[in-house]
Every structure is written in C-alpha cells, then in structure tokens.
N, C-alpha and C positions, 0 to 999 in steps of 0.2 A: 523042732527048732533047737538051735544050739546056743551056748554061751559065747559071748563076744568079748575078748579082752580089750579094754580101753587103754590100760597101762599094765605094767607087770603085776599090779596089786588091785586093780579096779576092773570089774567085770559088768558087762551089760546083760541083763536078763530081760526077756520080753515074751508076752503072749499076744498073738494076733487074734482080735475079736472079729469074727465074721458072723453077723446075725441080722435078722430082721428087726430086732429090738432097736429102740431109739435111744441115742445118746442123751443123757439127762432126761429121758422120757419125752423128748421133743424132737431132736434132730436126727434125720436119717443118716445112716453110715453105709451106703451102698457099696463102698470100696473098703469097708472095714476100718478098724482103728487099732493101734498098738497100745498095750499097757506095758510101760518100761519100768523096771526096777534095777537097782545097782548095788553090787556087793563090793565092799572095801575090806581087804584083808591086811591087817597089821598084826600086832601081838593080840589085839582084840579084833573082833569082826563086827562090821556094821552093815545093815541093809537099809538102803534109802528107798522109801516108798514101797507100797504093797500093791495088791490088786483086790478086786472083788471076785466073788465066786461067779464068774461069767464065762460061759462056754469053756469050762475046764481050765481057766487061767491059773488057779492055785496049784493044780497038779503039774502044769507046764513049768511054773517057776520052781516047784519042789524038785522036779526031775533035772532041770538045768543046774540047780545048786548041787545036786548029788553028782552030776557029771564032773564037777571040779572038787569033789571030796568034801562038800559042806552039807551038813544036815541042818534042818530048821532049828534043832536044839542047840546048835553051835553058835548061833548069832547072839552077840552080847548087847548090841544096840539096834533098835529099829527107829530110824529117823523119818518122821512124817513131815514133809514139806507142806503138805496140803491135806486137809481132812475130808475132802469130798469122797463119797463112798466108792467111786471107781478106783481110788488109791488106798482105801482103808476097809472096804467091805468085808474082807476076810480076817480082820484084826482079831475078833473074839476067838476064832478057831486057832489062829496063830498063837495067841496067848495061852490057850489051853495046851498046845504042844510044847511051847517053850516057856518054862516056869521061871527062868532067870533073866530074860531079856528086859532091858530098860527102854522105855518109849520116850523119845525126845521130840518136842515140837515147841512152837511158841506158846506163850501163856494162854492165848486164845485157842490155840490148837489143843492144848491139854484139856481145856474146858470141854471141847467137843469130844475128845476121847472119853471123858467121863460121862457126857450126856448121851453119846451114840452107843458106847460099848461098855459102860459101867465099870471101867478100870480106874481105880483111884490110887493104887499102891505103887505100881511099877512105872511111874511117870515122872518126867523131869522137864520143867519149862526152861528153855534156853533163851537168852537175850541176844539182841542184835550185837554182832561182833564177837560173841562168845566162841570159844574153841573147844574141840574134843580131840585129845591125843590118843590115837589107837595104838601107838608104838610103831616101830619099824619105819619111821619117817612119815607116817600117815596121820596128818593133822587136818581136821575138818573145821571150817569156820562157818557160822550161820549169819545170814543177812535177812532181816525181816523185810518182806516186800508185800505189805498189806494190799488187799484188793486186786491182786493178780491171780485169781480173780475173787477169792474169798478174803475176809478180813484177817484170817489167821496165817496166811501163806508166808513162806520164807523160801530162800534158796540156800543151798549148801555148797561150799567151795572147798575143793581139795587142791591145795597149793602144789603138792607133789603131782605133777602131770597137768596142772592148770585146768582142772575139770570143774565146770559149773553145772551143778544139778539143779535144774530150774523148774521142775514139775510142770505145771500147766503153761508157764511162761515159755515161749518159743516152740510151742507144740503145733501139731497138725493132725487132721484126720488122715486115714489111709493105713492099711496093713502093710507090713514091711517084708514079710518072708524072712529069709536068712541073709539078706543084705540090709544092714541097718545103718551103715555109715554113708555120709554124703559123697565120699570118693568111690563108692561102689555103685552109685546110681547113675543111669544113663541120662543124657540131656532131655529126652522125652519124658522120662520118669521125674526128673526135676521139675519140668513144666507142670506135670500132674500134681506133684506135691506142693508146688507153689500155689496152685489153685485151691488145693485142700487146706493149706495153711491159712489162706485168706478166708475161706468159708469157716474154718475152725475159729479164727479170730473174730469174725463178724458175729458168729453164733454164740460164742462163749465169753469173749473178752471185750467186745465192742464198747460196752458202757464205761469201761475203766481206763480209757486212753491216758489220762493224766497220771494214773498210778503206774501204768506200763513205762511211761517216760521217767518217772521217779525211780523205778526199779533199775532201769538201764543206767541211769546216772549213778545210782548207788554202787553198781558193780563195774563201772567204767574204769576204775583204777586198777582192776585186776588184770593180770596177764593171762587172758582166757585162751586156751589152746583147744578146748573141747566144750561144746554146749551139749549137755545130756538132758533132754526133756523127758517127761513121762508119757508123752504121746508123740510119735513121729520120728523122723530121722535124727540120728546122733551126728553132730557136726564136728568133725575132727580136722578136715582139710581146710575148710573155710568157715569157721564159726562166726566170723563177722557178717556173713551173708544173712543168717537168720536173725541176728540182732538188728542189723540195718533194716531188714524187712519188717520186723515188728515195730521199729521206730517209725517207719514210713506209714504203717497201718495206724499207729496211734495218732499220727498227725492228721489223718483223715477226719478225726472227730471235729476239729475246728477248721480244717482246711489248710492248704489247698488240697483239692481232690482231683481226680482224673476228669478231663474235659470230655465227658461222655454222658450218655443218658440211659437210665434204666427204665424200661417200659414194663409196667405191670398191668395186665388187663384180664377182665372176665366179661363174658357175654352170655346172655340167656338164650337168645334166638338169632344172634348174628348181627343185630343192628349197631351195637356198640363196636363190634369188630369192624364193620364196614366204615364207620367213622374214623376208627384208629388208622386205617390204611391211608387216609388223607393226611393225618398228622405225620405219619412216617414219611410220606412223600416230601413234606416240608422239611423234616429233619434231614433227609437225604440230600435235598437241594443245597443245604448248608454244609454238607460233608462232615457232619458230626457223628462219630461212632455211637452205636447203641446196642444194648442187649434187650431181649424181650422174654417175658415170663407170663404164662397164663395161669391164673388161679381160679379154682382150687386144684387144677390138674397138676401143677408143679408145687412141690413143697416150699414153704416160705424160707427154709434154710438156704436154698439156692438164690431166691429173690434177694434175701438180705445180703448175701455176699456181694452181689453186683451193686445194690443200692448203697452199700456202705462206702464203696470207693468212688461212686459217680457224683458229679456235680449236679446233674439234672435228673428229674423223675417225671414220668408220665403215669398218671393213674387213670385208667379207662374202665368204667364200670356203669352198669345200668342202675336205675332206681329199682328197689325191691320193696314192695309194700310200704311205700312212702319214705323209705330210708335207704341206706347204702346196701349194695350187694354184700351179703354177709361174709363171704370169703375175703373181700377186700377190707372190711372192717377189722378182721383179724390181722391182716397184713399191716394195717396202720397201727394197730395196737402193738404189734411186735416192733415196728419202727420207733414208736415212742419208748418202749422198754430198752431198746438198743441204741437210742440217741441218734437217730438219723435226722439230725438237725440242719437247718439253714441251707436247704437245697433250693435250686431253681425248679419250679414245679408247674405242671399243667394237669388239670383234671377235665375229662370229657365223659359224656355218657348219654345214652338214650333213656326214654321212659315211655310207658304205655299211656295210661289215662291221665296221670299227673306226675310231676317231679317230686322231689323231696330229698334225694341223696345229697344235693349241693349243701343244704343247711347242715346236715350231720357231718359231712366231710369237712366243711370249714371249721366246725367246732372241734373236730378231732385233730386237725393239723395246726390249730392255734399254738399248742404247746411246742410244736416242732419248729416254729418260726420260719416257715418256708416263704420264699419270695415267689409268690404265685401269680401267674398270668390268669386273667379272668377265665373262669370255667366256661365250657361250651356244652350246652344241653340241647336236645331236640326230641320231639315227639315222633315215635315210630322210626322210620328209616331216614337217613340224612339226605336232605335235598341238595340240589346243585349249589345253591347259595351257601348252605352249611358246609358242603365239601370245600368250597373256596375259603371259608372262614377257618376251617380246621387245618388246611394247608398253611395258612398264615400263622395260626397259633403254633404249629410245629416249627416253622421258620423262626418265629420270635423266640421260642424256648431255646432253640439251637444257638441263636445269636447270643442270648444271655449266657449260655454255658461257655461259649467261646470267649466271651469277654470277662469271665470270672477271674478274679485275682487270687 
C-alpha cells in the first residue's frame, strides 16, 4: 500500500488488517479494518496516532514513511489522540527506535502512556485549545473530546488544509486497499461502508452518544475540509457526510429511531421458531420493515447494529433449564452495556416441562426500560389458538413502532 497526500504537507498512512482475530477481543471483522496514521511535515515533523503490531502493521507504516523520505528517527512529535492499544500497541518499540520524540496527549492520556508503556520522561500533556507550531505554516490545535470513546480522547486540528484528525470518532470497520478517500469510493462501496460505520458505532461508541454530540458541537466552529479518522474512509469531498451520520447515530440513543423491528431469535428444536413465524406474519400485515438474526449462529456484533437503530425488538427464545436460553442472555447483557434503551419490545418462547425464562427476561430488561407487550409462552409446539395470539402480538408491536414519536 502507498502513502496518500492529504495536503502538500500532510500524508495519510494506513495498514489494512485482515484477520480472524476479533476487534477489541469481541467484535468480528470479516471485511477487515484499517489502522490510519497521519504525518505532518513542517520544520518539525509530527506523526498522529500509531498502530499495534497486528498483521505486520508497523512494517507497513515504516515502509510508507520511507517512501516519502522519512525515517522513524526523524519524527519530532508523536501525537496520541487516543490510547487504546490498536493505536498505541507499538509505542514501546517506537520509543526504542526514536530517542528524541516527544509524546503528546491529554493529561489522562499521558497517565495511560505511563501505565501501559512505562514512559515517564518524553511526554507532554496538552490542554484543550493548546497549539503546536511545527513551522512552515503547520500549526496543530488540540480539542479534548472525552469519552469518544475513552476518557482521555482528543481530536487534533490542522488549520492549514482544514483537516480534523478524529481518531475513533467518525470511524468505520472495513479495509480500504489503496483507495482511501470518499471521492474514490463507488456508490456500492459507500453503501457497504455506511453499514460498517453503523456496526462500528453500535459496537464501539454506542454507550457514549451524549459525548459524541458534545464533541461535534466543540468542533462545529471549525472550517472542516477533511475528516481523517484512524479507522475507515478519509472524507475530503464531503466531510459533512460522516459528521452528520455520527450525529444521527448519536440521536438513536434517546430517539427518534428508525420505525423498524429487529428480530433476535434462538430455538433448540424448532418450536420457538414455529411460533416466531406467526409473529412475523403479524408484522408483515402492518407493513413494518424488520431484520432478523439467529443466535448464537450470528455474532452479536451484527445483532447490535440493527437493534441500535430500530424502534422495535422481538426476542424469541425457549426456556433452558428453568431460565433464559443462554445465548439470548448474552445478547441482553450486551444490549444493557450498549444502552439499547426504551424500545418497543415483545418476547415469545416455548418450553418443555415448565417455563422460567419469562421471569429472568423481565428482570434483565428492567434496566432497559422497554415498553413491553405481554410475553407469549407455550408448552411444546404452538397450538392454533397460540398462533392467532402470536399474530396479534406481532401486529400490536408493529403498530406501536409505527406510532412512535
């Protein structure tokens, strides 16, 4: 892969990660993910964000720097917008190679440099609004954006060129190849990256919508010509697109959300699945769109992306040993962690000799403050009367979703 000039003095470097490894140890990346870093050349040289030693990423970055005549030892400042190890994991090795570099981050970021990488000397904490003059017209300014999505995060602004280096903010899953800018991507590819930006947001940032909105407000007065995140597309033609997209995602936290339903189901021997078909018939009669995910067959990463944007949720699962079907208990745990609050919800399920899932389910969703329709449970296979009840439950949920404000 090659270096991509953003301006005459700013360069985008990136490594595409294609691996069966899980992002953050949790989330699958079947389409890969990019690790983006940025070089600014003034009279002094700054590198914004680093990589971890993951599928050869440090060698890729080193080779790209060399292609524009820059060695690792030449870098004067390493600016760390975010200390999560996918952006800093190679820091100790980098500091061994470059003995003069100064590491800049927020005060909380510097604390993490010390605790993760044991570097105490070559560090400087920057404050909100502080600037760094690299010479040759290259002045960087730092804006603290806490909890997007760790407490120490910041964004860096290059007024010359109007470039906002946003790290995890405005990021997306998906490898880039050698086309990294939004005006190099086809409409079909944009559709793909939009889906992967939603999944990325729902998996990584969903809990912090209020902080995303605060960050956007903080940088709203800047004349942004380029949004340069550390994962995903670099937006130089339409930077407003990704900013507006993230603001839209942030608003899902409290609503309004899309008037659609996410169906999450699991079935041991097909009886819950049979009942779910009647619920779907009712939803379809009301012409409300839906997505459907089977667990544990499908990773919760994809379930979460749809549930995050949907006003309605169907949870279909059997009782398992007097309690919830274990894969669904995990899904609801993730929903709580990622703040899938205040949905219109329906839970259905079969049981064998006795129920029990309903009690645990209702306890688990209490914190989510879901507006729930009465659960429907049945022993064994659904009868004709139960089929009619399930259709009506599906219709009722769909009507509530359509009427949501």
